[in-house]
C-alpha positions in Angstrom: 89.8 86.4 105.2 86.2 85.7 104.2 84.4 88.2 102.1 80.6 87.8 102.0 78.7 89.7 99.2 75.2 91.2 99.4 73.0 93.5 97.4 71.1 96.5 98.7 67.8 97.6 96.9 68.1 101.3 95.9 65.9 103.9 94.2 64.7 103.5 90.6 64.7 99.7 90.9 68.5 99.7 91.3 70.8 97.6 93.4 74.1 98.4 95.1 76.5 95.5 95.8 78.5 95.5 99.0 80.7 93.1 100.9 81.5 92.3 104.6 84.7 90.8 106.0 85.2 90.2 109.7 88.5 90.4 111.6 89.7 87.1 113.1 89.2 88.4 116.7 86.7 90.9 118.2 87.2 94.0 116.2 88.3 97.4 117.4 86.0 99.1 114.9 84.4 98.7 111.5 86.1 100.3 108.5 83.7 101.5 105.8 85.6 101.4 102.5 84.4 103.6 99.6 86.2 102.9 96.3 86.8 105.2 93.4 85.3 105.6 90.0 85.2 102.4 87.9 86.3 100.1 90.7 84.7 96.9 92.1 84.8 95.1 95.4 87.2 92.3 94.5 89.9 94.8 93.4 90.2 95.7 97.1 90.9 92.1 98.4 94.5 93.1 99.6 93.2 96.3 101.2 90.4 94.4 103.0 92.9 91.8 104.3 95.2 94.5 105.6 92.4 96.0 107.6 91.3 92.6 108.9 94.8 91.8 109.9 94.9 95.1 111.9 91.9 94.0 113.9 89.1 95.8 112.0 85.9 94.5 110.4 85.3 95.8 106.9 82.2 96.9 105.0 83.0 97.8 101.4 80.5 99.5 99.0 80.4 99.2 95.2 78.8 102.3 93.7 75.9 102.1 91.3 77.1 102.7 87.8 80.1 100.4 88.0 81.2 96.9 88.9 78.3 94.5 89.2 76.0 97.0 90.8 73.2 98.4 88.7 74.0 100.7 85.8 72.0 103.9 85.0 72.0 103.3 81.2 71.3 100.4 78.9 74.8 101.0 77.5 76.6 99.8 80.6 80.0 101.1 79.3 79.0 104.8 79.6 79.5 106.5 83.0 76.4 108.6 83.4 74.0 109.5 86.2 71.5 112.4 86.8 73.0 113.5 90.1 75.6 112.4 92.6 72.9 112.9 95.2 71.7 109.4 94.2 75.0 107.9 95.4 74.8 109.9 98.6 71.3 108.4 99.1 72.7 104.9 98.4 75.5 105.4 101.0 73.0 106.7 103.6 70.8 103.7 103.0 73.8 101.3 103.3 74.9 103.0 106.6 71.4 102.8 108.1 71.0 99.1 107.0 74.4 97.8 108.2 76.2 100.3 110.5 73.5 102.1 112.5 74.2 100.1 115.7 78.0 100.0 115.4 79.8 101.8 118.2 83.1 102.6 116.4 83.4 103.4 112.7 86.2 104.6 110.4 85.6 105.9 106.9 88.4 104.9 104.4 87.6 106.5 101.0 89.5 106.6 97.7 89.2 109.1 94.8 85.6 109.5 93.9 84.7 107.6 97.0 86.6 110.2 99.0 84.5 113.0 97.5 81.3 111.1 98.2 82.3 109.9 101.7 83.2 113.4 102.9 80.1 114.9 101.4 77.9 112.2 103.0 79.6 112.7 106.4 79.2 116.5 106.3 75.6 116.3 105.1 74.2 113.1 106.8 76.8 111.6 109.1 78.0 114.5 111.3 75.6 113.7 114.0 76.8 110.1 114.2 79.2 109.8 117.3 80.2 106.3 116.2 82.2 107.8 113.4 85.7 108.3 114.9 87.7 109.4 111.9 87.6 110.0 108.2 90.5 108.9 105.9 90.6 110.2 102.3 93.1 108.9 99.7 93.8 110.5 96.3 90.6 112.5 96.7 88.7 113.6 93.6 88.1 117.4 94.1 88.8 118.6 90.6 89.8 116.6 87.5 92.6 117.2 85.0 91.6 118.5 81.6 95.0 119.0 79.9 95.7 119.9 77.2 92.4 121.7 77.2 92.3 124.6 79.7 89.9 123.8 82.6 87.7 126.8 82.0 87.1 125.8 78.4 86.5 122.1 79.4 83.9 123.2 82.0 82.2 125.5 79.5 82.0 122.6 77.0 80.5 120.3 79.7 77.8 122.9 80.6 77.0 123.6 77.0 76.8 119.9 76.0 74.5 119.2 78.9 72.3 122.2 78.1 72.0 121.0 74.5 70.8 117.5 75.6 74.1 115.7 74.9 74.5 114.6 78.5 74.6 110.9 77.6 77.3 111.4 74.9 80.9 110.7 75.7 82.8 113.8 76.7 85.7 115.0 74.5 88.6 112.5 74.7 86.4 109.9 76.3 85.2 106.7 74.5 84.1 103.2 74.8 87.5 102.0 75.9 88.3 98.6 77.4 89.9 98.8 80.8 91.4 95.3 80.3 93.4 96.3 77.2 95.4 99.2 78.8 99.2 99.0 78.8 101.1 98.8 82.1 103.7 101.3 80.9 101.2 104.1 80.4 98.7 103.4 83.1 98.0 106.2 85.6 97.1 104.0 88.5 100.2 102.1 89.8 103.8 101.3 89.2 103.2 97.8 90.6 102.9 95.2 87.9 101.3 92.5 90.1 98.4 94.8 91.1 98.0 96.0 87.6 97.9 92.4 86.2 95.5 91.3 88.9 93.1 94.2 88.0 93.2 93.1 84.3 92.6 89.5 85.2 89.4 90.4 87.0 88.2 92.3 84.0 89.0 89.5 81.6 87.3 86.9 83.8 84.2 89.0 84.2 83.8 91.7 81.5 80.6 92.9 83.2 82.9 94.7 85.7 84.1 97.1 83.0 83.2 100.8 82.5 84.1 103.0 79.5 84.6 106.7 79.5 82.7 109.6 81.2 79.8 111.3 79.6 79.1 115.0 79.7 76.3 114.3 82.1 78.5 112.5 84.5 81.1 115.3 84.5 78.4 117.9 84.9 77.0 116.0 87.9 80.5 115.8 89.4 81.0 119.5 89.0 77.7 120.2 90.7 78.6 117.8 93.5 82.0 119.4 94.0 80.3 122.8 94.3 78.0 121.3 96.9 80.9 119.9 98.9 82.5 123.4 98.8 79.4 124.8 100.4 79.4 122.0 103.0 83.1 122.7 103.9 82.4 126.5 104.2 79.8 125.8 106.8 82.3 124.0 108.9 83.1 120.4 109.7 82.9 118.5 113.0 86.1 118.4 114.9 86.9 114.7 114.6 90.3 113.4 113.2 90.7 113.7 109.4 93.4 112.2 107.3 94.2 113.0 103.7 97.0 111.4 101.6 97.7 111.4 97.9 100.4 111.7 95.2 102.2 115.0 95.0 101.2 115.1 91.3 98.3 112.8 90.8 97.9 111.7 87.1 94.1 111.6 87.3 92.8 114.2 89.8 94.0 117.7 90.7 96.3 117.3 93.7 95.6 120.9 94.6 92.0 119.9 95.1 92.6 117.6 98.1 95.3 120.0 99.5 92.5 122.6 99.5 90.1 120.3 101.2 92.7 119.5 103.9 93.0 123.2 104.6 89.3 123.4 105.1 89.0 120.6 107.6 89.8 121.0 111.3 92.2 118.6 112.9 93.3 117.3 109.5 96.5 115.3 108.9 97.9 115.7 105.4 100.5 113.6 103.6 101.6 113.3 100.0 104.0 111.0 98.1 106.4 112.2 95.4 106.5 110.0 92.4 103.5 107.9 93.2 100.5 107.3 90.9 96.8 107.4 91.8 96.2 104.2 93.8 98.6 104.4 96.8 97.5 101.2 98.5 98.0 99.3 95.2 101.3 100.9 94.3 104.7 99.3 94.5 105.9 98.3 97.9 107.9 101.4 98.8 104.8 103.7 98.3 102.4 101.2 99.7 104.4 100.7 102.9 104.7 104.4 103.4 100.9 104.9 102.9 100.1 102.1 105.4 102.6 103.6 107.9 100.7 106.9 107.7 97.4 105.1 108.2 98.7 103.2 111.2 100.0 106.4 112.8 96.6 108.0 112.3 94.5 105.2 113.8 96.9 104.8 116.7 95.8 108.3 117.9 92.1 107.4 117.9 90.4 106.1 121.0 87.9 103.3 120.4 
């Protein structure tokens, strides 16, 4: 597997990093991988290899605000942006730059990337016949606020943003170090090897790190979720959709992606009991089941 990295100029003098990896033989299709919040391209090396081995070329994005793509604040630890619309614009620019002439495309999207990928498809990509299927893993469509009730947390987010505190860390968020987290309490995976590999990347290149979410980031997310709800209510194209996730996701509301699945036509839904947030970087029993579901899904698609 050879992964070649590029940068894409974006609005407000920003840059979005992305990578391309070709299958060894002529590809069946190109898989567009859209990672989740706080992730970076190199974290997906195993996932990219799996797709290449299955005969697919890969294009992977790295969202602005994380990884080595441009950040929106001088304090690069804070997750903040004025609107998720900027990320939708970035994705649209990437698609038009690198995928416009492709004949067969699959979207494979994780967590925040699943939210953005589906929103982009319903708003900008639905007229693209080259897109043959949309796969969403551990989709972010609502975030956990416990022990604070969600209605109080949302009221606090709206109030803090209205008061001009949008760049302040939200309650229970801080300038934490992703590389210092303990395996035993991490919400991402039960697999020690994947967890240690993630921490090694962060130690080797601290510029990859992000800290906690600001009130502004959470406010922008809430607005974007409302926008996606409107998109879903208008109806989605009848292409194959696939959603999988943990039965009780430690980070996002599992009820959220179950609700999204109910709103999509021709949608295949799977969930794993006992798994954590990152199914394709989980321990082997979960990872194998997730890939079996993916393989079953793509076997039904005619390229």
